[in-house]
GUZA-759493 format. One line per 4 residues: number of its first residue (from 1); for each residue x, y, z of N, C-alpha, C, CB. Coordinates in nm, 4 decimals, padded with zeros to 6 digits. Glycine has a CB too. Example, Ala and Ser with C-alpha at 12.3 -4.5 7.8 and 13.67 -1.06 7.14 Angstrom:
2
1> 01.3190/-00.5690/00.7800/01.2300/-00.4500/00.7800/01.3200/-00.3300/00.7800/01.1308/-00.4473/00.9046; 01.2850/-00.2250/00.7080/01.3670/-00.1060/00.7140/01.2900/00.0030/00.7870/01.4084/-00.0598/00.5725
END
This chain:
166
1> 00.0844/-00.1187/00.0000/00.0000/00.0000/00.0000/00.0884/00.1243/00.0000/-00.0958/00.0002/00.1223; 00.0577/00.2193/-00.0842/00.1359/00.3423/-00.0938/00.1148/00.4277/00.0313/00.0972/00.4217/-00.2209; 00.2225/00.4941/00.0710/00.2152/00.5828/00.1859/00.2007/00.7252/00.1360/00.3399/00.5679/00.2768; 00.1141/00.8001/00.1991/00.0935/00.9397/00.1632/00.1422/01.0274/00.2771/-00.0554/00.9680/00.1314
5> 00.2058/01.1384/00.2423/00.2453/01.2348/00.3443/00.1383/01.3416/00.3613/00.3795/01.2993/00.3083; 00.0374/01.3411/00.2732/-00.0638/01.4463/00.2736/-00.1916/01.4067/00.3464/-00.0968/01.4847/00.1328; -00.2163/01.2770/00.3630/-00.3450/01.2365/00.4204/-00.3305/01.1165/00.5112/-00.4447/01.2055/00.3104; -00.4184/01.1148/00.6097/-00.4324/01.0032/00.7026/-00.5722/00.9471/00.6787/-00.4108/01.0477/00.8547
9> -00.5811/00.8148/00.6665/-00.7110/00.7494/00.6473/-00.7235/00.6383/00.7508/-00.7262/00.6925/00.5010; -00.8314/00.6423/00.8274/-00.8597/00.5398/00.9282/-01.0043/00.4962/00.9132/-00.8321/00.5926/01.0728; -01.0287/00.3663/00.9241/-01.1652/00.3136/00.9168/-01.1889/00.2186/01.0322/-01.1905/00.2423/00.7820; -01.3151/00.2137/01.0754/-01.3537/00.1199/01.1799/-01.4986/00.0772/01.1545/-01.3370/00.1837/01.3225
13> -01.5239/-00.0522/01.1738/-01.6606/-00.1032/01.1662/-01.7214/-00.0880/01.3046/-01.6650/-00.2534/01.1172; -01.8241/-00.0063/01.3127/-01.8912/00.0188/01.4396/-02.0182/-00.0641/01.4471/-01.9230/00.1688/01.4566; -02.0357/-00.1347/01.5558/-02.1518/-00.2214/01.5761/-02.2685/-00.1377/01.6274/-02.1189/-00.3367/01.6754; -02.3121/-00.0456/01.5426/-02.4231/00.0438/01.5765/-02.4894/00.0870/01.4464/-02.3741/00.1686/01.6596
17> -02.6134/00.1303/01.4588/-02.6852/00.1763/01.3403/-02.6212/00.3039/01.2858/-02.8341/00.2003/01.3729; -02.6463/00.3290/01.1603/-02.5955/00.4511/01.0972/-02.6465/00.5753/01.1699/-02.6365/00.4561/00.9489; -02.7730/00.5719/01.2112/-02.8318/00.6850/01.2833/-02.7568/00.7114/01.4137/-02.9807/00.6587/01.3123; -02.7239/00.6043/01.4857/-02.6531/00.6182/01.6140/-02.5118/00.6719/01.5938/-02.6475/00.4830/01.6872
21> -02.4427/00.6207/01.4936/-02.3069/00.6691/01.4643/-02.3133/00.8149/01.4210/-02.2390/00.5825/01.3537; -02.4129/00.8491/01.3402/-02.4277/00.9877/01.2958/-02.4385/01.0821/01.4158/-02.5515/01.0022/01.2051; -02.5206/01.0456/01.5130/-02.5341/01.1311/01.6323/-02.4010/01.1439/01.7059/-02.6416/01.0743/01.7275; -02.3273/01.0349/01.7135/-02.1998/01.0363/01.7870/-02.0954/01.1272/01.7218/-02.1444/00.8947/01.7972
25> -02.1049/01.1451/01.5891/-02.0063/01.2314/01.5224/-02.0575/01.3718/01.4947/-01.9632/01.1686/01.3929; -02.1892/01.3895/01.4854/-02.2407/01.5200/01.4428/-02.2983/01.6051/01.5555/-02.3455/01.5001/01.3394; -02.3230/01.5467/01.6705/-02.3703/01.6222/01.7865/-02.2464/01.6644/01.8661/-02.4707/01.5365/01.8754; -02.2265/01.7927/01.8852/-02.1027/01.8409/01.9470/-02.0828/01.7885/02.0896/-02.1021/01.9923/01.9483
29> -02.1902/01.7675/02.1633/-02.1765/01.7146/02.2998/-02.1324/01.5682/02.2967/-02.3099/01.7283/02.3771; -02.1972/01.4890/02.2101/-02.1581/01.3484/02.1999/-02.0157/01.3355/02.1459/-02.2562/01.2717/02.1096; -01.9858/01.4090/02.0405/-01.8518/01.4069/01.9822/-01.7495/01.4395/02.0916/-01.8407/01.5084/01.8633; -01.7776/01.5435/02.1677/-01.6842/01.5871/02.2704/-01.6591/01.4840/02.3784/-01.7338/01.7113/02.3327
33> -01.7621/01.4073/02.4151/-01.7425/01.3116/02.5236/-01.6481/01.1985/02.4855/-01.8752/01.2544/02.5661; -01.6539/01.1497/02.3615/-01.5593/01.0440/02.3234/-01.4269/01.1018/02.2741/-01.6204/00.9549/02.2150; -01.4298/01.2135/02.2042/-01.3090/01.2722/02.1477/-01.2210/01.3365/02.2550/-01.3459/01.3753/02.0424; -01.2855/01.3983/02.3555/-01.2102/01.4641/02.4617/-01.2063/01.6149/02.4449/-01.0697/01.4101/02.4664
37> -01.3223/01.6758/02.4217/-01.3285/01.8209/02.4041/-01.4664/01.8704/02.4452/-01.2973/01.8609/02.2571; -01.4709/01.9905/02.4950/-01.5989/02.0529/02.5307/-01.6174/02.1727/02.4382/-01.6031/02.0964/02.6835; -01.7254/02.1719/02.3605/-01.7530/02.2787/02.2638/-01.8477/02.3819/02.3208/-01.8111/02.2210/02.1356; -01.8430/02.5020/02.2618/-01.9281/02.6115/02.3092/-02.0617/02.6191/02.2373/-01.8563/02.7421/02.2937
41> -02.0952/02.5198/02.1580/-02.2229/02.5195/02.0881/-02.2326/02.4015/01.9935/-02.2422/02.6496/02.0118; -02.3345/02.4039/01.9049/-02.3543/02.2927/01.8111/-02.2663/02.3078/01.6865/-02.5021/02.2840/01.7698; -02.2507/02.1974/01.6139/-02.1818/02.1993/01.4843/-02.2800/02.2519/01.3799/-02.1281/02.0558/01.4449; -02.2411/02.3572/01.3085/-02.3236/02.4164/01.2032/-02.2350/02.4373/01.0811/-02.3890/02.5519/01.2500
45> -02.2774/02.3844/00.9662/-02.1991/02.3993/00.8427/-02.1722/02.5471/00.8159/-02.2731/02.3350/00.7219; -02.0465/02.5779/00.7845/-02.0069/02.7143/00.7526/-01.9733/02.7999/00.8727/-02.1140/02.7794/00.6765; -01.9869/02.7464/00.9933/-01.9600/02.8235/01.1143/-01.8386/02.7682/01.1885/-02.0826/02.8231/01.2062; -01.7737/02.8552/01.2611/-01.6631/02.8126/01.3472/-01.7170/02.7834/01.4855/-01.5515/02.9202/01.3535
49> -01.6489/02.6940/01.5537/-01.6874/02.6577/01.6896/-01.5600/02.6426/01.7712/-01.7729/02.5261/01.6923; -01.5638/02.6915/01.8935/-01.4479/02.6849/01.9817/-01.4648/02.5674/02.0768/-01.4297/02.8176/02.0605; -01.3556/02.4967/02.0990/-01.3560/02.3854/02.1916/-01.2409/02.3979/02.2900/-01.3479/02.2532/02.1166; -01.2598/02.3349/02.4054/-01.1530/02.3249/02.5046/-01.1273/02.1772/02.5268/-01.1902/02.3980/02.6393
53> -01.0011/02.1383/02.5219/-00.9684/01.9985/02.5451/-01.0033/01.9600/02.6880/-00.8197/01.9719/02.5169; -01.0731/01.8500/02.6983/-01.1125/01.7911/02.8263/-01.0911/01.6411/02.8102/-01.2638/01.8264/02.8660; -01.0300/01.5759/02.9063/-01.0061/01.4320/02.8894/-01.1344/01.3554/02.8561/-00.9436/01.3744/03.0162; -01.1215/01.2588/02.7678/-01.2339/01.1746/02.7283/-01.2982/01.1079/02.8489/-01.1886/01.0690/02.6284
57> -01.4268/01.0852/02.8406/-01.4992/01.0149/02.9470/-01.5074/00.8650/02.9192/-01.6401/01.0729/02.9626; -01.4504/00.8206/02.8078/-01.4680/00.6834/02.7616/-01.3576/00.5881/02.8069/-01.4759/00.6820/02.6129; -01.2348/00.6383/02.8227/-01.1210/00.5510/02.8482/-01.0221/00.6211/02.9413/-01.0519/00.5105/02.7157; -01.0015/00.5649/03.0597/-00.9148/00.6272/03.1598/-00.7704/00.6389/03.1134/-00.9200/00.5486/03.2884
61> -00.7208/00.5390/03.0405/-00.5820/00.5440/02.9909/-00.5623/00.6606/02.8945/-00.5448/00.4115/02.9210; -00.6528/00.6736/02.7996/-00.6430/00.7828/02.7027/-00.6628/00.9166/02.7732/-00.7472/00.7654/02.5895; -00.7550/00.9209/02.8678/-00.7795/01.0444/02.9432/-00.6506/01.0929/03.0094/-00.8894/01.0222/03.0498; -00.5688/01.0006/03.0607/-00.4410/01.0391/03.1230/-00.3483/01.1072/03.0234/-00.3714/00.9164/03.1822
65> -00.3462/01.0574/02.9004/-00.2588/01.1180/02.7999/-00.3098/01.2549/02.7559/-00.2463/01.0262/02.6789; -00.4404/01.2783/02.7690/-00.4996/01.4067/02.7316/-00.4894/01.5097/02.8439/-00.6452/01.3874/02.6928; -00.4715/01.4643/02.9656/-00.4724/01.5517/03.0833/-00.3766/01.6718/03.0717/-00.4363/01.4708/03.2058; -00.2530/01.6557/03.0212/-00.1627/01.7716/03.0132/-00.2162/01.8846/02.9239/-00.0274/01.7268/02.9612
69> -00.3086/01.8526/02.8345/-00.3635/01.9524/02.7419/-00.4997/02.0057/02.7868/-00.3760/01.8924/02.6028; -00.5453/01.9641/02.9045/-00.6775/02.0037/02.9549/-00.6922/02.1566/02.9534/-00.6994/01.9491/03.0987; -00.8042/02.2011/02.8992/-00.8329/02.3438/02.8931/-00.7753/02.4143/02.7721/-00.7823/02.4091/03.0149; -00.6911/02.3457/02.6952/-00.6324/02.4067/02.5766/-00.7437/02.4392/02.4765/-00.5258/02.3127/02.5126
73> -00.7427/02.5588/02.4243/-00.8489/02.6087/02.3367/-00.8104/02.5879/02.1898/-00.8766/02.7589/02.3647; -00.9063/02.5473/02.1103/-00.8845/02.5390/01.9668/-01.0147/02.5624/01.8931/-00.8248/02.4033/01.9285; -01.0039/02.5764/01.7635/-01.1210/02.6107/01.6835/-01.1381/02.5111/01.5694/-01.1089/02.7540/01.6283; -01.2635/02.4723/01.5464/-01.3030/02.3944/01.4290/-01.3759/02.4910/01.3372/-01.3937/02.2693/01.4674
77> -01.3501/02.4852/01.2099/-01.4342/02.5541/01.1118/-01.5154/02.4433/01.0458/-01.3483/02.6391/01.0050; -01.6423/02.4328/01.0832/-01.7267/02.3246/01.0316/-01.7462/02.3470/00.8816/-01.8655/02.3190/01.1066; -01.7127/02.2447/00.8057/-01.7158/02.2525/00.6601/-01.8514/02.2069/00.6071/-01.6031/02.1675/00.5990; -01.8800/02.0768/00.6212/-02.0050/02.0220/00.5684/-02.0730/01.9337/00.6715/-01.9791/01.9425/00.4399
81> -02.2055/01.9383/00.6698/-02.2877/01.8500/00.7519/-02.3927/01.7929/00.6571/-02.3537/01.9263/00.8766; -02.3692/01.6710/00.6110/-02.4616/01.6023/00.5200/-02.5174/01.4835/00.5962/-02.3904/01.5569/00.3853; -02.6349/01.5003/00.6566/-02.6885/01.3996/00.7476/-02.6772/01.2554/00.6977/-02.8309/01.4300/00.7747; -02.6312/01.1729/00.7928/-02.6165/01.0284/00.7758/-02.5060/00.9893/00.6785/-02.7458/00.9700/00.7291
85> -02.4309/01.0871/00.6253/-02.3305/01.0559/00.5241/-02.1938/01.1159/00.5534/-02.3774/01.1035/00.3909; -02.1889/01.2468/00.5809/-02.0603/01.3159/00.5889/-02.0648/01.4322/00.6880/-02.0194/01.3668/00.4510; -01.9639/01.4373/00.7720/-01.9406/01.5514/00.8602/-01.7941/01.5883/00.8425/-01.9758/01.5187/01.0122; -01.7667/01.7161/00.8147/-01.6270/01.7559/00.7970/-01.6007/01.8918/00.8598/-01.5904/01.7588/00.6484
89> -01.4755/01.9101/00.8972/-01.4323/02.0376/00.9541/-01.2862/02.0619/00.9191/-01.4526/02.0397/01.1079; -01.2439/02.1870/00.9331/-01.1040/02.2252/00.9157/-01.0494/02.2633/01.0521/-01.0882/02.3431/00.8131; -00.9216/02.2334/01.0715/-00.8534/02.2713/01.1946/-00.7048/02.2792/01.1687/-00.8836/02.1718/01.3082; -00.6337/02.3253/01.2696/-00.4879/02.3307/01.2626/-00.4357/02.2099/01.3387/-00.4308/02.4660/01.3217
93> -00.3748/02.1141/01.2666/-00.3348/01.9883/01.3297/-00.2212/02.0081/01.4298/-00.2928/01.8878/01.2235; -00.2321/01.9377/01.5405/-00.1307/01.9373/01.6464/-00.0874/02.0798/01.6825/-00.0085/01.8547/01.6027; -00.1861/02.1663/01.6966/-00.1616/02.3066/01.7330/-00.1631/02.3184/01.8846/-00.2682/02.4019/01.6688; -00.0584/02.2666/01.9507/-00.0587/02.2543/02.0965/00.0357/02.3506/02.1688/-00.0231/02.1150/02.1337
97> 00.1055/02.4344/02.0960/00.1957/02.5316/02.1593/00.1207/02.6632/02.1768/00.3263/02.5524/02.0741; 00.0888/02.6983/02.3012/00.0090/02.8182/02.3271/00.0808/02.9475/02.2877/-00.0281/02.8239/02.4734; 00.2108/02.9403/02.2637/00.2859/03.0591/02.2244/00.2911/03.0811/02.0740/00.4249/03.0501/02.2775; 00.2251/02.9968/01.9980/00.2285/03.0062/01.8512/00.0908/03.0463/01.7991/00.2733/02.8711/01.7876
101> 00.0893/03.1392/01.7036/-00.0354/03.1780/01.6366/-00.0483/03.0927/01.5107/-00.0376/03.3326/01.6019; -00.1337/02.9924/01.5175/-00.1505/02.9004/01.4049/-00.2481/02.9543/01.3005/-00.1987/02.7652/01.4550; -00.3140/03.0646/01.3294/-00.4188/03.1147/01.2398/-00.3655/03.1541/01.1023/-00.4876/03.2334/01.3028; -00.2370/03.1784/01.0892/-00.1774/03.2157/00.9602/-00.1425/03.0927/00.8757/-00.0516/03.3002/00.9829
105> -00.1466/02.9762/00.9381/-00.1136/02.8520/00.8669/-00.2344/02.7967/00.7925/-00.0605/02.7470/00.9648; -00.2096/02.7203/00.6863/-00.3197/02.6465/00.6239/-00.3735/02.5433/00.7237/-00.2727/02.5767/00.4914; -00.4990/02.5075/00.7082/-00.5591/02.4065/00.7946/-00.5686/02.2752/00.7183/-00.6991/02.4516/00.8447; -00.5940/02.1684/00.7927/-00.6233/02.0404/00.7283/-00.7742/02.0203/00.7301/-00.5495/01.9217/00.7997
109> -00.8219/01.9331/00.6431/-00.9632/01.8995/00.6349/-00.9821/01.7602/00.6938/-01.0150/01.9064/00.4874; -01.0726/01.7493/00.7903/-01.1053/01.6210/00.8516/-01.2470/01.5849/00.8087/-01.0923/01.6264/01.0087; -01.2626/01.4690/00.7458/-01.3938/01.4243/00.6977/-01.4280/01.2900/00.7618/-01.3954/01.4129/00.5419; -01.5474/01.2822/00.8175/-01.6032/01.1595/00.8727/-01.7074/01.1102/00.7732/-01.6657/01.1822/01.0164
113> -01.6844/00.9939/00.7149/-01.7759/00.9382/00.6153/-01.8404/00.8117/00.6707/-01.7015/00.9080/00.4822; -01.9712/00.7985/00.6497/-02.0455/00.6821/00.6958/-02.0954/00.5998/00.5784/-02.1625/00.7247/00.7838; -02.0867/00.4681/00.5942/-02.1413/00.3748/00.4952/-02.2030/00.2579/00.5697/-02.0311/00.3256/00.3950; -02.3126/00.2045/00.5156/-02.3697/00.0835/00.5723/-02.2723/-00.0302/00.5487/-02.5091/00.0520/00.5107
117> -02.2651/-00.1216/00.6461/-02.1776/-00.2375/00.6340/-02.2422/-00.3544/00.7076/-02.0350/-00.2072/00.6905; -02.2056/-00.4761/00.6695/-02.2582/-00.5939/00.7377/-02.2212/-00.5860/00.8847/-02.2040/-00.7248/00.6741; -02.3216/-00.5922/00.9710/-02.2956/-00.5894/01.1139/-02.2897/-00.4515/01.1762/-02.1702/-00.6577/01.1406; -02.3113/-00.3466/01.0964/-02.3074/-00.2129/01.1558/-02.2845/-00.1028/01.0541/-02.2001/-00.2067/01.2599
121> -02.1979/-00.0102/01.0914/-02.1705/00.1081/01.0097/-02.0201/00.1253/00.9967/-02.2355/00.2355/01.0712; -01.9732/00.1454/00.8747/-01.8319/00.1711/00.8514/-01.8090/00.3215/00.8626/-01.7862/00.1167/00.7116; -01.7201/00.3589/00.9538/-01.6792/00.4979/00.9703/-01.5384/00.5116/00.9153/-01.6862/00.5428/01.1202; -01.5210/00.6042/00.8227/-01.3881/00.6344/00.7690/-01.3582/00.7809/00.7986/-01.3799/00.6046/00.6143
125> -01.2425/00.8037/00.8573/-01.1955/00.9392/00.8849/-01.0769/00.9649/00.7946/-01.1575/00.9586/01.0361; -01.0839/01.0767/00.7223/-00.9748/01.1167/00.6329/-00.9331/01.2578/00.6721/-01.0181/01.1099/00.4810; -00.8075/01.2738/00.7086/-00.7532/01.4075/00.7328/-00.6532/01.4353/00.6219/-00.6861/01.4193/00.8756; -00.6768/01.5420/00.5473/-00.5903/01.5736/00.4329/-00.5428/01.7185/00.4386/-00.6645/01.5477/00.3006
129> -00.4312/01.7421/00.3701/-00.3761/01.8772/00.3615/-00.2453/01.8957/00.4366/-00.4756/01.9746/00.4132; -00.1851/01.7870/00.4819/-00.0604/01.7980/00.5578/00.0547/01.8548/00.4746/-00.0213/01.6623/00.6121; 00.0535/01.8323/00.3437/00.1626/01.8837/00.2602/00.1669/02.0366/00.2568/00.1489/01.8300/00.1185; 00.0593/02.1018/00.3026/00.0558/02.2489/00.3063/00.1007/02.3055/00.4411/-00.0849/02.2980/00.2753
133> 00.1150/02.2195/00.5403/00.1572/02.2644/00.6740/00.3053/02.3042/00.6660/00.1341/02.1511/00.7832; 00.3459/02.4105/00.7368/00.4868/02.4513/00.7326/00.5811/02.3340/00.7598/00.5122/02.5624/00.8344; 00.6851/02.3276/00.6809/00.7791/02.2153/00.6837/00.8337/02.1879/00.8230/00.8938/02.2417/00.5892; 00.8600/02.2930/00.8994/00.9210/02.2742/01.0314/00.8321/02.1990/01.1303/00.9567/02.4079/01.0895
137> 00.7037/02.1891/01.1046/00.6179/02.1132/01.1958/00.5322/02.0077/01.1268/00.5288/02.2073/01.2701; 00.5482/01.9939/00.9979/00.4657/01.9000/00.9209/00.4783/01.7559/00.9683/00.5026/01.9074/00.7754; 00.5994/01.7041/00.9783/00.6186/01.5636/01.0146/00.5658/01.5350/01.1551/00.7672/01.5262/01.0057; 00.5885/01.6260/01.2473/00.5420/01.6067/01.3846/00.3890/01.6091/01.3904/00.6008/01.7151/01.4773
141> 00.3273/01.7025/01.3178/00.1805/01.7105/01.3146/00.1219/01.5836/01.2529/00.1341/01.8354/01.2350; 00.1829/01.5368/01.1447/00.1336/01.4157/01.0787/00.1441/01.2959/01.1737/00.2129/01.3884/00.9481; 00.2603/01.2783/01.2356/00.2804/01.1642/01.3255/00.1843/01.1694/01.4443/00.4254/01.1609/01.3756; 00.1674/01.2880/01.5019/00.0773/01.3020/01.6166/-00.0659/01.2672/01.5772/00.0835/01.4453/01.6731
145> -00.1108/01.3146/01.4622/-00.2484/01.2891/01.4211/-00.2678/01.1468/01.3710/-00.2894/01.3870/01.3136; -00.1652/01.0882/01.3120/-00.1729/00.9468/01.2714/-00.2050/00.8613/01.3943/-00.0385/00.8996/01.2044; -00.1297/00.8801/01.5008/-00.1549/00.8070/01.6248/-00.2851/00.8501/01.6905/-00.0398/00.8267/01.7215; -00.3140/00.9783/01.6829/-00.4367/01.0311/01.7423/-00.5616/00.9720/01.6807/-00.4403/01.1804/01.7288
149> -00.5639/00.9619/01.5473/-00.6838/00.9057/01.4826/-00.6985/00.7568/01.5107/-00.6786/00.9292/01.3315; -00.5859/00.6862/01.5259/-00.5940/00.5451/01.5652/-00.6624/00.5343/01.7009/-00.4525/00.4800/01.5698; -00.6214/00.6187/01.7949/-00.6815/00.6182/01.9283/-00.8282/00.6610/01.9227/-00.6032/00.7108/02.0224; -00.8602/00.7614/01.8420/-00.9981/00.8098/01.8346/-01.0923/00.7040/01.7772/-01.0046/00.9366/01.7498
153> -01.0462/00.6240/01.6843/-01.1312/00.5168/01.6295/-01.1654/00.4173/01.7393/-01.0606/00.4444/01.5113; -01.0701/00.3894/01.8266/-01.0973/00.2991/01.9391/-01.1934/00.3641/02.0378/-00.9662/00.2600/02.0106; -01.1780/00.4958/02.0579/-01.2646/00.5652/02.1528/-01.4100/00.5689/02.1064/-01.2145/00.7064/02.1748; -01.4339/00.5985/01.9794/-01.5735/00.6025/01.9336/-01.6339/00.4619/01.9380/-01.5828/00.6611/01.7893
157> -01.5536/00.3612/01.9067/-01.6027/00.2235/01.9142/-01.6418/00.1894/02.0586/-01.4951/00.1242/01.8621; -01.5579/00.2258/02.1525/-01.5851/00.1995/02.2937/-01.7053/00.2815/02.3422/-01.4605/00.2315/02.3791; -01.7128/00.4069/02.3001/-01.8240/00.4945/02.3375/-01.9571/00.4340/02.2940/-01.8062/00.6342/02.2752; -01.9648/00.3898/02.1706/-02.0900/00.3338/02.1185/-02.1223/00.2002/02.1844/-02.0817/00.3163/01.9665
161> -02.0213/00.1212/02.2177/-02.0440/-00.0068/02.2844/-02.0937/00.0148/02.4271/-01.9152/-00.0909/02.2851; -02.0461/00.1203/02.4935/-02.0838/00.1466/02.6322/-02.2254/00.1996/02.6483/-01.9883/00.2438/02.6922; -02.2716/00.2765/02.5481/-02.4005/00.3408/02.5714/-02.5205/00.2494/02.5493/-02.4130/00.4595/02.4831; -02.4971/00.1322/02.4906/-02.6029/00.0343/02.4788/-02.7199/00.0740/02.3913/-02.6524/00.0031/02.6107
165> -02.7090/00.1893/02.3248/-02.8165/00.2374/02.2396/-02.7856/00.1968/02.0965/-02.8340/00.3918/02.2519; -02.8866/00.1663/02.0178/-02.8608/00.1308/01.8783/-02.9086/00.2365/01.7902/-02.9245/00.0015/01.8407
END
């Protein structure tokens, strides 16, 4: 399989209905509880939303790794909300240094795509645009998000398994 420096692609088969997975990714409160962020409002296409990192409520081990970043503020620019199919936003990847103004940098696009699959719903997350990130932080941002999306796929799977709702 070819390796790309511009995009990260992760997929997971979730044992939940498409409707349930859609709520978990498109409702800012639900998204925040598994992802590890508290938002100041709902996700609306074309609007920006501010979030503060808060350790996930789904997994104590992951929550420990998120703890040093607790309260860190960041912004999502919600791109598209296509019910039951696609939710996407732009952000500045691995923007964790409070002394840096990332607003002048290009952002990456994160897309959550849903498809029906045997036994549940296939969720694919694609983050693209890393080749536009400044060279001095590109590799670190890519590596951090590569590992981050692997962890997030496990978190949403665990979140949906715990809530017992279909």
